[in-house]
C-alpha positions in Angstrom: 25.2 -5.0 13.2 23.0 -6.2 17.1 25.4 -7.2 20.1 24.1 -9.9 22.1 24.9 -10.3 25.9 27.8 -12.9 26.4 26.4 -15.9 27.2 28.7 -16.9 30.0 28.7 -13.9 31.5 26.9 -14.8 34.6 22.8 -15.7 35.0 21.3 -12.4 35.3 24.1 -10.8 32.8 23.2 -13.4 30.1 19.2 -12.6 30.9 19.7 -8.7 30.7 21.0 -6.1 28.8 23.4 -5.0 31.9 25.8 -1.1 30.5 28.0 1.3 32.3 27.8 4.8 32.1 31.6 5.8 32.4 33.6 8.3 31.5 36.5 8.6 34.0 36.6 13.0 33.9 34.2 14.3 35.3 31.6 17.5 34.3 30.8 15.4 31.0 26.7 14.5 31.4 27.8 11.0 32.3 24.9 11.0 35.3 22.8 13.0 32.7 22.8 10.4 30.9 23.1 7.6 32.7 19.4 8.9 34.5 18.4 9.9 31.2 18.6 6.7 29.2 16.9 5.1 32.0 13.6 6.9 32.3 13.7 7.2 28.4 14.1 3.4 28.0 10.8 2.7 31.4 8.7 5.2 29.0 9.2 2.8 26.2 8.1 0.2 28.1 11.3 -1.6 28.8 11.3 -2.6 32.2 15.0 -0.9 33.1 16.9 -1.0 36.6 19.6 2.7 37.0 22.7 1.8 39.6 23.2 4.5 41.7 27.4 3.4 41.8 28.9 7.5 42.2 29.3 8.0 46.4 28.4 11.3 44.9 24.7 10.4 44.2 23.6 12.8 41.8 21.5 10.0 40.4 19.6 9.3 42.9 18.8 13.0 43.3 18.0 13.2 39.7 15.0 10.6 40.7 14.0 12.7 43.7 15.5 10.1 46.8 16.0 12.3 49.4 19.2 12.0 51.1 17.7 11.4 54.6 16.0 8.3 52.3 19.0 6.9 51.1 20.3 3.2 53.1 20.3 -0.3 51.9 21.9 0.6 48.3 24.3 -0.1 46.5 26.6 0.1 49.4 24.7 -2.2 51.0 24.0 -5.1 47.4 28.3 -4.8 47.1 29.2 -5.2 50.6 26.6 -8.1 51.3 25.9 -9.6 48.2 22.3 -10.4 49.3 19.5 -7.5 48.3 15.9 -7.6 49.6 13.1 -6.2 48.9 13.7 -2.5 50.2 17.3 -1.7 48.2 15.3 -2.0 44.9 13.3 1.0 45.3 10.4 2.2 42.1 10.4 5.6 40.7 7.6 8.3 39.8 8.5 6.9 36.3 6.8 4.2 34.8 9.3 0.8 34.4 12.5 1.9 35.8 13.2 1.4 39.1 16.5 2.5 41.6 19.5 1.3 43.7 20.5 4.4 45.5 24.0 5.2 46.0 24.2 5.1 49.9 26.1 7.2 52.8 28.6 4.1 52.9 29.5 4.3 49.3 32.6 6.5 49.6 34.1 4.2 51.9 33.4 1.1 49.6 36.7 1.5 47.7 38.7 1.3 51.0 37.1 -2.1 52.2 36.8 -3.7 48.9 40.8 -3.3 48.8 41.1 -6.7 50.7 38.1 -8.2 50.5 38.8 -11.4 48.0 37.5 -11.4 44.4 37.4 -7.6 45.2 35.8 -7.2 41.4 33.6 -9.3 41.4 31.6 -7.9 43.9 28.5 -6.2 41.5 28.6 -9.2 40.2 28.0 -12.3 41.6 25.5 -10.2 43.4 23.6 -9.6 40.3 24.1 -13.6 39.5 23.2 -14.2 42.6 19.4 -13.2 42.8 16.1 -13.9 41.3 15.3 -10.2 42.1 17.0 -8.7 39.3 15.3 -11.4 36.6 12.6 -9.1 36.1 15.1 -6.3 34.6 16.2 -5.9 30.9 18.2 -3.2 30.9 20.5 -2.5 33.9 22.3 0.6 34.0 25.5 1.3 36.4 26.1 4.7 36.5 29.9 5.3 37.0 31.6 7.5 39.2 34.3 9.5 37.5 37.6 7.9 38.2 38.6 3.9 37.5 38.9 3.3 41.0 36.8 0.0 41.9 33.2 1.5 41.6 34.1 1.6 38.2 36.7 -1.5 37.9 33.3 -3.6 39.1 30.7 -1.8 36.8 33.1 -2.0 33.7 33.6 -6.1 35.7 29.7 -6.7 35.6 28.9 -4.8 32.5 28.1 -6.5 28.6 28.6 -2.9 27.2 30.2 0.8 28.0 28.8 4.2 27.0 31.4 6.6 27.0 29.6 10.4 27.6 32.0 12.5 24.9 31.6 16.4 26.5 31.8 18.2 22.4 34.2 20.9 24.1 38.3 21.1 23.4 40.2 18.9 24.8 37.2 15.9 24.8 38.9 12.9 23.1 41.8 13.4 25.4 41.7 11.2 28.3 39.4 8.6 26.4 42.3 6.2 25.0 43.4 5.5 29.3 39.3 4.5 29.5 39.4 2.5 26.3 43.0 0.9 27.7 41.2 0.0 31.2 37.9 -1.2 28.8 40.3 -3.6 27.4 42.8 -4.9 30.5 39.3 -5.0 31.9 38.2 -7.8 28.9 41.8 -9.3 29.1 41.3 -10.4 33.2 38.1 -10.2 34.4 35.0 -9.9 31.7 35.6 -11.2 27.9 32.3 -9.9 27.3 32.9 -6.5 28.0 32.5 -4.1 24.5 32.3 -1.1 23.2 28.1 0.0 23.2 28.9 3.7 22.0 30.4 7.1 22.1 27.9 9.7 23.0 28.6 12.8 22.2 27.1 15.6 24.7 26.4 19.4 25.7 26.3 19.4 21.6 25.7 23.1 20.0 25.6 23.8 16.5 25.8 27.3 16.5 29.5 26.0 17.7 32.1 25.0 15.7 34.1 23.7 18.2 31.3 21.1 18.9 31.4 20.6 15.1 35.1 20.4 15.5 34.6 17.4 18.0 32.0 15.5 16.5 34.1 15.5 13.3 36.8 13.9 15.2 35.2 11.7 17.5 33.4 9.4 13.7 37.1 10.2 11.9 38.5 8.3 15.6 35.6 6.2 16.2 33.4 5.6 13.2 30.1 3.5 14.2 30.6 3.2 17.9 29.8 7.4 18.3 25.7 7.3 18.4 23.8 8.7 16.2 22.2 10.8 18.4 24.0 14.3 19.6 22.9 14.8 22.9 22.5 19.0 22.6 23.1 22.0 25.1 19.6 22.4 27.1 18.6 24.1 29.9 16.0 21.6 30.3 17.8 19.1 30.7 19.9 21.7 33.2 17.0 22.1 35.0 15.3 18.4 35.3 17.8 17.3 38.4 16.7 20.0 41.2 13.4 18.9 40.2 14.0 15.5 40.9 13.2 14.6 37.4 14.7 13.2 34.2 14.2 15.3 31.5 12.1 13.6 30.0 9.1 14.1 32.6 10.3 17.5 33.4 9.8 18.7 30.1 9.3 16.0 27.3 8.4 18.3 24.4 12.7 20.2 24.9 14.7 19.4 22.7 17.0 17.6 25.8 14.2 15.0 26.4 13.6 14.1 22.7 17.6 13.5 21.7 17.6 10.9 25.5 13.4 9.3 24.0 16.4 9.2 20.9 19.1 8.1 22.1 17.1 5.1 23.6 15.5 4.1 20.6 18.6 3.7 19.1 20.1 1.6 22.1 17.1 -0.4 21.9 17.9 -0.8 17.7 21.4 -1.6 18.0 21.2 -4.2 20.8 18.3 -5.5 19.4 15.8 -5.6 21.7 12.1 -5.2 21.1 10.1 -2.7 22.5 7.1 -4.0 24.1 3.6 -3.8 22.9 2.2 -1.8 25.3 4.9 1.0 24.9 2.5 2.2 21.9 0.8 4.3 23.8 3.9 5.7 26.0 
């Protein structure tokens, strides 16, 4: 069944699909998924914005933004709530824009602690500016952990995509994230839901990957995406070239998997692919 954004979640959220890509564990393919899902959506003709919420800025690196060029980005958006024409950057990927993780974002959690409605800064910024109105999908690349940056993303989002590494102990920690999602739903964002769990770094030659898949599908059923992201050297190489794998090597297994994931997301969320994307 298709899921639609909650109509009472704020003006921009009611018009756009806002997905937080989150997992409190590091090294599970979270940023890789955010960058490549965003790129796949853009290449499918869907106007997409990726917001780098992680002070490490790996999503910004993965889209070719040098650290010296990271200014007027996510930190400014959170602290002022007033993006301007320089806050949103175009990228080399058609239909994909970026708000980069600027250098001051690392201190934002400390600054947010004493602010009123500290959990709502991102949501208010998105809802309060017409510059976001043209994006059909907004992806939020969250930092590892469940601090205020992740909380702001969950409050602003319609849904959460959870990358799950196909390795031992993979399911450990998911329960904490699920409890957090439920707590955010109760206290701040009744429209928040689980959009899906994505198995990453999947190796069909490894029996352990198969066991993790079996456990995940038994525990979460249809919430687990049909598409699984394989362990693929091209996916690992692409960020060092400042490119998503879909433009670095479009014929690689990793690129094909993320393209298939974008199609599955669009289908589940009942988002029509624009006619002009047919030749993309």
